[in-house]
C-alpha positions as CSV (number, residue, x, y, z in Angstrom):
1,M,-14.5,2.3,-7.5
2,K,-13.6,-0.8,-10.2
3,P,-11.2,-3.0,-9.6
4,V,-8.4,-3.8,-12.1
5,V,-5.3,-5.4,-12.2
6,G,-2.6,-5.0,-15.3
7,A,-1.5,-7.9,-17.2
8,T,2.3,-7.6,-16.6
9,P,4.1,-6.4,-13.5
10,R,6.5,-3.2,-15.3
11,V,9.4,-4.6,-12.8
12,V,9.4,-8.5,-12.5
13,K,11.7,-10.9,-10.1
14,S,11.8,-14.6,-9.4
15,E,10.9,-15.2,-6.1
16,Q,13.9,-16.3,-5.1
17,E,15.3,-12.8,-5.8
18,W,11.9,-11.2,-4.4
19,R,13.1,-13.3,-1.2
20,E,17.1,-12.3,-1.0
21,E,15.9,-8.4,-1.4
22,L,13.5,-8.3,1.4
23,S,13.7,-9.1,4.5
24,P,11.2,-12.3,5.9
25,E,8.6,-9.5,7.3
26,E,8.5,-7.6,4.3
27,Y,8.4,-10.9,2.0
28,A,5.4,-12.0,4.1
29,V,4.0,-9.0,3.6
30,L,4.8,-7.8,0.1
31,R,4.9,-10.8,-1.7
32,Q,2.5,-13.4,0.7
33,A,-0.2,-10.5,0.9
34,G,0.2,-10.9,4.9
35,T,-0.6,-7.5,7.2
36,E,1.3,-6.7,10.1
37,R,-0.1,-5.8,13.3
38,P,-2.0,-2.6,14.1
39,F,-0.3,0.4,15.6
40,T,3.3,-0.5,15.0
41,G,4.3,-0.2,11.8
42,E,7.0,2.7,11.4
43,Y,4.6,4.8,9.5
44,T,1.2,5.0,11.1
45,D,1.5,8.2,13.1
46,A,4.5,9.6,10.7
47,K,4.1,13.3,9.8
48,T,6.8,14.0,7.6
49,T,6.2,15.7,4.3
50,G,7.7,13.5,1.2
51,V,6.6,10.8,-0.9
52,Y,5.9,7.0,0.1
53,E,7.9,4.8,-1.9
54,C,6.9,0.8,-2.8
55,R,9.9,-1.1,-0.4
56,A,10.0,-3.8,-3.1
57,C,10.8,-1.7,-6.0
58,G,10.7,1.9,-5.0
59,A,8.1,3.0,-7.3
60,E,6.1,6.3,-6.4
61,L,2.9,5.3,-4.5
62,F,1.2,8.3,-2.0
63,R,2.6,11.4,-1.0
64,S,2.3,12.6,2.2
65,D,0.0,15.6,1.8
66,T,-2.9,12.6,1.1
67,K,-1.8,11.4,4.3
68,F,-4.3,11.7,6.6
69,E,-5.5,10.5,10.5
70,S,-7.5,7.6,10.7
71,H,-6.9,6.0,13.9
72,C,-7.1,2.2,12.3
73,G,-3.7,1.7,13.3
74,W,-2.1,1.5,9.6
75,P,-1.1,4.6,7.3
76,S,-4.3,6.0,5.6
77,F,-4.1,8.1,2.5
78,Y,-7.0,9.6,0.6
79,D,-5.4,9.0,-3.1
80,P,-2.4,7.3,-5.0
81,A,0.1,9.5,-6.3
82,D,-0.7,8.8,-9.7
83,S,-3.2,6.7,-11.7
84,D,-1.5,4.0,-12.3
85,A,0.5,4.1,-9.5
86,V,-1.3,1.3,-7.7
87,L,-3.8,-1.3,-8.7
88,L,-6.8,-3.1,-6.8
89,R,-8.4,-6.4,-7.5
90,E,-11.0,-8.3,-5.2
91,D,-9.8,-10.2,-2.1
92,R,-12.2,-12.9,-0.8
93,T,-9.8,-14.1,2.1
94,M,-10.8,-13.6,6.1
95,G,-14.2,-14.4,5.0
96,M,-14.9,-11.3,2.9
97,K,-15.1,-9.2,0.0
98,R,-12.7,-6.2,0.1
99,I,-10.6,-4.4,-2.6
100,E,-6.7,-5.3,-2.6
101,V,-4.1,-2.4,-3.1
102,L,-0.9,-3.8,-5.3
103,C,1.8,-1.9,-6.2
104,G,1.1,-0.6,-10.3
105,S,5.3,-1.7,-10.4
106,C,5.7,-5.0,-9.6
107,H,2.4,-6.1,-8.2
108,S,3.0,-6.7,-4.4
109,H,0.6,-6.3,-1.9
110,L,0.3,-3.2,0.4
111,G,-2.8,-3.1,1.8
112,H,-6.6,-2.2,1.2
113,V,-9.1,0.1,0.4
114,F,-12.3,1.0,1.5
115,E,-15.0,3.9,0.7
116,G,-18.2,5.6,2.2
117,E,-16.6,5.1,5.8
118,G,-17.4,8.8,6.2
119,Y,-14.0,10.0,6.6
120,P,-13.6,13.9,5.5
121,T,-11.7,13.5,2.9
122,P,-12.1,14.7,-1.0
123,T,-12.4,11.0,-2.5
124,D,-14.5,9.4,0.6
125,Q,-11.9,6.5,0.2
126,R,-9.3,5.1,2.8
127,Y,-6.1,3.2,1.7
128,C,-4.7,1.5,4.6
129,I,-1.6,0.0,4.0
130,N,0.9,-1.7,5.6
131,S,4.0,0.6,6.7
132,I,6.4,-2.2,6.0
133,S,5.2,-2.4,2.1
134,L,6.5,1.4,2.1
135,K,9.8,3.6,2.2
136,L,9.3,7.3,2.8
137,V,11.6,9.5,1.3
138,P,11.2,12.6,3.2
139,E,11.4,16.2,1.1
140,S,14.3,17.7,0.5
């Protein structure tokens, strides 16, 4: 897994515009790289078939058929919906080296990706994503 971040987001808004469009909790996670408490998000245990979009800009990020039970307290996916749906960058906050996951369209913070944890998934990756960063659009 090689972290990469594109130069310019496709969706560009001022921080004031983001503050007006997002709730304070959404803003704290999506725009300030916060984290919701484990086992509190609305999609942690969701089994609905559909598409998970970025709550900030509506871009398709993950599909329900790549969601799996990791029991970590946040929704987990093993693969993004498309190769450019998310961007990855090194994160050295909190005294550790991790890979941050950002929306490929607006560069909002989604969570982190981990690999080599032994989950029986095709990619051996766990995209650990904050529910508050997502909007589930059920399949009709």
